[in-house]
N, C-alpha and C positions, 0 to 999 in steps of 0.2 A: 476557137481552137483549143484553148486550155481546158474548157469545160468538157470537150470531147475526150481529151487525154485523161482527165480525172475520171470520167465515167468509165472509160475503157479499163483503167487500172483497177477501179473498184469492182467492176464486173469480173475481171480476170481473177482477182483475189477471191471473190465469191465462188466462182466455179472451182478453183483449186482447193479451197478449204472445205467446200461442201462435199467433195468427193472423199475427204479424209475421214469421215464418220465421227467427227468430234462435235461438240456443241458449238453451234454457229448462229450468230444473230445478224439480222439485217434491219436497220431502222431508217425510216424516212420521216423527216420532220421539218418544222419551220419555227422560227422564233424572231426575236428582236435583237439586233446588234446595237449596243449603246456605245458609239465611238468614244475613245478616250482622248483623242487629239483635239485640242480646243479649236484650232483653225479649221479642221475638217467639219466639226460640229457647227461652226458658224456659217460655213458655206452650204452644207448639205443637210443639216438637221441633226437632232440628237437621238433619233431612233430610225433604224433601217430594217426592212424585211430581210430575213436571212434564212433561205432554205438549206437543208443539210441532209446528206446521206452518210450513214455510219455502218461499218461492218466490223463485227468482233468475232474472235475465235478463242474459245476457252482452252488454254494450254495446260491447266491443271485445275482441280476443283476451286471455284470462286475467283480464279485469276485469269485474265484474258489479255490479248493484244488486240488493238483496234486501229482502223484506218478510217478517217472521216474527211469529207470534202464539203465545203460550204462557200457561199458567195453572197455578197450584198452589193447593190448598186443604187445610185441616187443622182438626182439632177439638182442644180442650184443656179444662182445668178451671181456674176461678178459684181460686187457692190459699186465699184467706180464706173464700170462701162455698161452694165446692164446686159452683158452677153450671157447666154446660157452655157453652163458648164456641166459636165458629166463625170462621175467617178465610179469605179468599181473596186471592190476588195474581194480577193479570192483566198481561201485558206485550205491547206492540205495538212492533216495531222496524222502522225503515226505514234502510237503510244501504248501504254499498259494500264490496266485497271483492276479493281478488286470489287467483288459483289458480295453482299451479305447473304446469309441463308434467307430463304423466303419466310416471311411471317404471314402465313395464310396466303393472301393474294399479293402482298407487298414485298418489294425487294429494293434495297438502296444500292447505289454504286458510286464509286469515285474513280477518277482517272487523271493521268497526266501524260502529256505528249510533246514530242518535238514538232514544231509547227514551221511550215514554209508559207509565208504570206506574200501576196502580190497586190500591188495597188496601181491603178491606172487612172489618169485624169485626161479629159479631153476639153481643151479650152483654147479659144482664139486660134484654131487651126493646128495646134500642137497636141501631141498625145504622149506626154512623159509617163514612164512607168518605173516601178521599183519593186524588187523582190528582196526579202530579208528573212532570216531564220528567227524563230521566237519560241514561245511555249504556249501550250493549251492546257488548262487545268479546269476540271469540271466535277460536279456532283449531281446525282439525280435520284429520282424515286420512280419506280415502275409499279403499275397495277396490272396483274395478269388477269385477262378476261377469259382465258382458257390456258391449257398447259403450255401452248406454244405461241400465243398472241398476247401482246401487252401494249399498254399506252404508258408513256413516260413524260415526266416533267424534269427539266434540268436547268441548272444555272452554272455559269462558268466564266472564265476569262481567256481570251485568245489574243495575244499581242506580240508584235515584232517591232523593235526599235531600230531606226536607221536614219540616214541623212539624205537629203535631196539637194540638188543644185538650185539655189534660189537667186541666181544672178551673180551678184558680187560676193555672196557668202553662201556657206552651206547651212541648211536648216534641219534641225532634228524633228522627226515625225514619228508617230506611233501608228502602225497599221493594226486595226482591230479595236477590241474593247470588251466590255461585259456582254454576255449573251444569256438570254432567258428564252426558253423554248419548250416545245412539246414534240412528241414523236409517236408514231405507230411502229411497232416492231414485231418481228417474227423470229422465233428461235427454232432451229432445226436440230 
């Protein structure tokens, strides 16, 4: 359901901004999420596949606003019981960025965003979930293969700090972590 809502919001933004006649970019990519939370890494692994869709709109030369959505999911095993557990983390970012002038076919960019992160786990018949605000910071390098088509590499951090009910006490967790990825993009 949340993925459908995120896709709808991204497509609505794309339709509205595309009609405005400004520079608009759509990027679809994938990467690796390296979770920062130690307990999450212990249960689900230290690297998760993380697809992403990003839309950006140039509000003035070399400055843009952007909206991105990504998610990662994993399965693991509870150490004491041997039961299978599942987790997902979903990220929705709204931010601003700056792009350099092109150096031939190359262009660098940096960005920062407000992040809304959501985490859900399924274990032993329960499905606790938690949402929290955080931040998303990233930098990338693009190689333009034509005037309007590019491939990009990026590195960044997306994280939200919150607490969850852990029985008798609350437990601090971090949703997210370092992200390294690539994308194919189109500029209109």
